[in-house]
C-alpha positions, -999 to +999 in steps of 0.1 A: -101-319-021-107-311-057-103-274-049-069-280-032-058-299-063-069-271-086-050-245-064-018-267-064-021-271-103-025-233-106+005-227-084+026-251-104+014-235-137+022-200-123+056-211-112+063-228-146+052-197-165+075-176-143+104-198-153+095-195-189+094-157-186+127-158-168+144-180-194+151-152-220+167-131-193+189-160-181+200-167-217+208-131-222+229-131-190+247-162-199+255-149-234+269-117-219+290-134-192+304-164-209+308-152-244+317-116-238+287-103-258+285-069-242+255-054-261+221-065-266+225-063-304+254-088-303+235-112-281+204-112-303+225-115-335+246-144-324+215-162-310+196-158-343+226-174-362+219-207-344+182-203-346+183-198-384+204-228-387+180-250-367+150-236-387+167-241-420+175-277-412+139-284-400+124-266-430+143-291-452+126-321-437+092-304-437+095-293-474+107-327-485+078-344-469+053-320-484+067-326-519+067-364-513+031-363-501+019-343-531+039-367-554+021-397-538-013-380-542-008-370-579+014-399-591+001-426-569+037-436-558+066-421-538+103-424-545+125-412-573+104-394-599+121-408-629+114-444-618+077-434-609+072-419-643+083-450-661+061-472-640+028-454-641+003-455-670+008-430-698-023-411-690-011-405-655+022-392-667+003-363-684-024-359-658-002-355-628+016-325-640-017-310-654-032-313-619-001-296-605-007-267-630-043-264-617-029-262-581-005-235-591-033-216-609-054-217-578-025-203-558-019-175-582-056-167-581-057-169-543-025-150-537-032-123-563+004-123-574+028-140-599+048-168-584+071-176-614+108-184-606+124-151-598+129-160-562+167-156-560+165-122-579+141-110-553+164-120-525+193-102-542+173-071-547+162-072-510+199-074-498+212-048-523+184-022-521+161-028-492+184-035-463+176-072-463+139-067-456+119-095-472+080-094-470+068-128-457+036-132-477+050-133-513+076-158-501+050-181-484+028-180-516+059-187-538+068-216-515+033-231-518+035-229-556+069-244-556+058-275-536+030-279-562+054-274-591+081-299-579+057-324-565+037-326-597+068-331-619+076-296-630+111-290-643+124-269-614+143-278-582+132-280-546+161-258-534+141-227-545+115-227-516+142-239-492+164-209-499+137-183-499+120-196-467+152-197-448+161-161-459+127-147-452+125-162-417+159-148-410+150-113-423+117-113-404+135-122-372+162-097-376+137-069-384+114-079-357+142-077-331+154-044-346+188-054-358+206-029-380+204-034-417+239-048-422+233-076-397+199-084-412+216-090-445+241-113-429+212-131-413+195-134-448+227-151-461+226-174-431+190-184-440+198-189-477+229-210-469+210-231-443+183-238-469+207-248-497+229-269-473+199-288-459+185-295-493+216-311-509+240-318-479+265-292-491+274-270-460+306-255-477+289-250-510+258-235-494+280-210-474+298-199-505+267-197-526+250-174-501+283-152-500+290-152-537+256-150-553+234-133-526+258-111-507+287-106-530+312-105-501+337-129-486+345-108-455+353-129-423+326-110-404+301-126-429+319-159-434+317-171-397+280-166-391+270-181-424+292-212-418+276-217-384+240-216-397+250-238-427+267-264-404+237-265-380+213-270-409+233-297-424+236-316-392+198-316-387+192-326-423+217-355-420+200-367-389+167-369-409+179-382-443+215-395-437+249-384-448+255-396-484+268-375-513+239-367-536+257-378-569+285-401-556+312-405-582+343-420-563+359-439-591+366-410-615+401-394-614+423-373-635+441-396-660+468-372-671+478-337-668+471-334-705+435-341-698+431-306-685+430-295-721+397-313-729+383-302-696+392-265-706+373-271-738+343-283-716+346-250-699+340-232-733+311-256-740+296-249-706+298-211-713+278-215-746+254-239-728+249-214-699+240-186-723+216-209-741+199-220-708+194-184-696+181-173-730+157-203-732+142-195-698+138-159-709+120-170-741+097-192-722+086-162-701+082-139-730+062-165-749+036-169-721+035-131-715+021-128-751-007-151-743-029-123-729-060-139-743-056-167-717-062-158-681-031-159-661-042-186-637-047-209-666-011-206-678+004-232-655-022-257-666-011-252-702+026-252-695+027-282-672+004-302-694+029-297-723+057-308-698+037-339-691+035-345-728+072-343-732+076-366-701+054-391-719+083-399-743+113-386-722+106-390-685+141-377-678+127-342-685+104-343-656+113-330-621+146-315-612+166-344-627+180-362-597+174-396-612+187-388-646+220-374-632+225-403-609+221-427-638+242-406-660+272-405-637+270-442-630+267-450-668+233-466-664+211-441-683+191-458-711+174-446-742+136-449-737+122-477-760+090-457-766+112-432-787+116-459-813+152-448-822+172-471-845+197-495-829+228-476-840+216-442-830+246-423-814+242-421-776+258-386-776+232-374-800+205-387-776+221-369-747+221-335-767+185-340-777+176-348-741+193-316-730+173-295-754+140-312-743+151-305-707+156-268-716+122-267-732+106-283-702+123-258-678+112-228-700+076-241-701+075-246-663+089-213-653+073-194-682+038-206-674+041-196-638+057-226-621+079-218-591+111-235-580+149-233-583+170-232-615+199-248-597+188-285-603+176-283-639+207-265-649+228-293-633+210-319-655+214-297-686+252-294-679+254-331-671+238-341-704+260-319-725+291-329-704+283-365-710+280-359-748+313-341-747+330-368-728+318-395-753+334-374-781+366-371-761+368-408-755+365-413-792+391-386-802+416-391-774+410-425-759+443-429-740+440-395-722+403-389-717+385-403-686+352-421-689+324-398-699+309-400-663+337-377-652+328-352-678+292-354-666+303-341-632+325-314-646+298-303-671+275-298-642+299-273-626+307-256-659+270-248-665+263-239-630+292-215-629+281-200-662+245-195-654+251-181-618+285-163-625+295-179-592+326-202-600+338-206-565+305-219-551+300-241-583+334-258-577+328-266-541+291-276-545+300-301-572+329-314-550+305-319-521+278-334-544+301-361-559+324-366-529+354-369-553+384-347-545+403-361-576+380-341-598+388-307-581+414-296-608+390-303-637+362-286-618+383-255-612+395-253-648+360-258-664+341-236-639+365-207-640+365-206-679+328-210-681+321-182-657+346-158-675+333-165-710+296-165-700+300-131-683+316-118-715+288-132-737+260-122-713+269-098-684+238-108-663+234-142-645+202-161-644+195-146-611+203-109-620+188-109-655+151-104-643+163-074-624+181-059-653+149-064-674+131-044-648+156-015-650+174-024-617+211-022-620+230-039-592+266-033-584+291-063-583+310-053-552+295-055-517+305-020-508+287-006-537+257-028-529+255-015-494+254+021-506+230+012-534+205+004-507+199+042-500+189+069-522+201+105-523+168+118-509+173+095-479+205+113-469+197+149-482+195+179-457+172+207-462+192+238-474+184+269-453+211+291-470+197+294-505+198+326-523+172+343-545+183+359-579+176+394-565+197+389-532+219+420-528+256+417-527+259+428-491+233+403-480+251+376-500+284+386-482+266+384-448+254+349-457+288+337-465+302+352-433+275+335-412+282+300-427+312+278-433+302+268-468+322+274-499+292+276-522+255+288-520+228+278-544+205+302-562+168+294-566+137+311-578+105+317-560+094+281-567+128+267-554+139+256-588+177+254-590+191+283-611+229+282-603+254+287-576+276+314-562+311+303-551+331+320-524+362+316-546+347+337-573+339+367-551+365+366-524+386+392-541+358+418-535+349+409-499+372+436-485+353+464-503+316+453-506+303+490-506+315+494-542+292+466-554+259+479-541+241+474-574+253+437-579+228+410-571+232+372-568+220+367-604+249+387-617+274+365-598+259+330-602+274+302-624+259+269-635+256+245-605+276+218-623+271+183-609+237+177-594+223+145-579+188+134-587+166+125-558+163+088-568+201+085-574+217+056-554+244+065-531+270+043-549+264+065-579+266+096-558+302+087-547+311+087-584+297+123-587+315+134-556+347+119-570+348+143-599+336+173-579+356+197-558+328+207-535+317+192-501+280+196-509+261+188-540+225+199-547+197+172-548+169+179-573+138+163-585+131+156-622+116+190-626+147+207-612+133+216-578+159+218-551+152+193-525+183+198-503+220+191-503+239+160-499+271+163-479+302+144-484+305+140-447+272+122-444+281+099-473+313+089-455+293+084-423+271+059-441+301+041-455+317+039-421+286+023-405+273+001-434+307-011-449+332-008-421+306-018-394+314+012-372+287+033-355+286+065-375+269+099-370+235+088-384+213+097-355+200+133-361+187+159-338+171+188-355+165+221-337+130+236-337+142+267-355+159+249-384+136+266-410+149+299-397+184+290-405+199+266-378+217+237-391+213+200-382+236+186-354+246+150-358+253+130-326+265+094-320+241+072-300+256+041-282+247+007-296+223-002-267+205+032-267+176+044-287+158+077-294+121+070-294+088+089-292+063+071-269+030+081-254+027+087-217+018+053-200-011+052-175+011+049-145+029+082-153-003+103-160-008+129-134+028+131-122+052+158-129+085+150-145+103+154-113+080+129-096+083+105-124+121+103-120+126+088-155+165+092-154+165+072-121+140+045-129+146+040-166+180+057-172+161+077-199+162+115-206+132+135-218+144+153-249+110+167-261+074+167-250+043+174-272+007+179-262-020+180-289+007+184-314+022+214-298+058+213-283+059+222-247+090+226-224+098+195-205+104+212-171+106+196-137+071+208-127+055+199-160+026+176-153+021+146-176-013+140-191-028+111-210-021+116-247+012+134-243+041+124-264+076+120-248+107+119-269+131+099-248+167+089-251+178+059-230+185+022-229+167+003-256+156-025-232+141+001-208+122+019-235+108-015-247+093-020-213+079+014-208+043+005-215+043-023-188+038-020-151+058+007-133+094-005-131+109-009-095+135+016-086+170+003-084 
């Protein structure tokens, strides 16, 4: 009886497992039939958009609970950090951040890498230069350090790990499923938007932040997927934490059209404050880099202990600043009694002083090695200065100026736009954070002015300055960023038609007649570029070459003109082509060695695929006698096909190619066959042996299953 029960349970398990294995195929069929997604790439891509949104929403809940748990462990209480810091004993206000510094130091020692806040810059670099590929391990280590930083009271925001984790998971999934680079980049934007939207309940702002800051593109092809992921993540986050604006300010409105003038002045103040904020964080990093006599893992202990000391007198400087902003907008922020300020001390002066202390706390946190987001502390910095500015406007222009709480909200947008150089996302994020549409005009005026002026004063945002300091120059436009992801050496062809200085004139003429090129390059015995011979310069003598028997290539060559370095990014190569009359330019290394030529046709093919989204001539077949002079042939591979080199599976060993029937069974053609590193002809009677390598062209799905059991004949 027991054996029958076990057999039945095994049968049910096997049936259940078969259904699980069939589910991806059924989903694939449904997507293809009901949504018209004809290719596997489309079906995978659109499925991942939803998956990334779900993961982003769930990550928000998990990260918030981790931070809350660590806060309860270190501070002894949960809830708003400002209220907790005011309620605990003074010794705990210093000890809790110090213990967080110890945790960060242990993470740095364990991870063997720095975790300080350059997360967004690394994402921007990955999108612009590495095809959206984000290595998982550094992001995971950085996220652990961010939880320790924010949970212990460090002056950074929790949005940092959310954005990076969402982007990393999207990048990993896209790369693992072999999506092309331009779609992996879109998925990275989906992950970043989902993370930010789930953190602050800002689906529109999260979408535009990812497009404006991370991708630098507002194309409709990008907008739709990112909106979908952001909305899904927001719905999940709202189901976990509710749907309430983070900094509700419903009562503020624009008193008069004349009040736009003070708000324009706040945009100028916001630009100056943005430059100061970026410079302050940089000074903090430089200061800790000079402390070489202190081991790197001990820097967070020092930095966060100092932050705890500041929080002992001004608890508003601790954490991201949610409690302080909420009290400031509602007009309930009070001067701590422990400061001992006189009764008549101006409140605006206290706000300015608190803003400076917040900047110092942020610089100490990020400079010492803390991890997190700059978004939240920059909001508090702008809110404090905006509040001080609003108090001054109330005193100078009482009949026109709104209550200073309105200037608090607008000041947040001004500083955010100035630090990120992203005014559109700043406007909509602050609109969603406050839930007040009446402030949209002041937000627009102040954010646009702040962004324009801060860009003039400091051309790099808080996210791109770390890249600039490392010598990485990123283009502003998405088209340039796409091309910047490739170097000239990635697209260079070997040049089989080079000339030696002693090449005779008759041989030179033969070379021109056998090729369609307008210019040939002259190299020495070590292949160092010496110059070029142009067909235009010698065409008048082609009719009578016998009269020039003593002339050699050295006598005819001229300087090669524009050359492209091997590490030159392709967006720079387009500028070189723009001022050149030639279709091919030489690619050289720093020593002047000719590595190959870059063809304008290949550059346009990359542009067509990566920017216009059209499959281009990027799959290359190279004939075996290329070194003898044959040129490469570029062919177009259909979207669902792949060219892949695979070892002969066990079920094919011993069969001839005719018996294997690969075109009939897999729909794949054998392009090349290698045995022990030697190329052999793939003839019908060629017998396959274990260890042989087959170069196959066929459907991607079929090639993926080649190592499995023998497929059934159709």
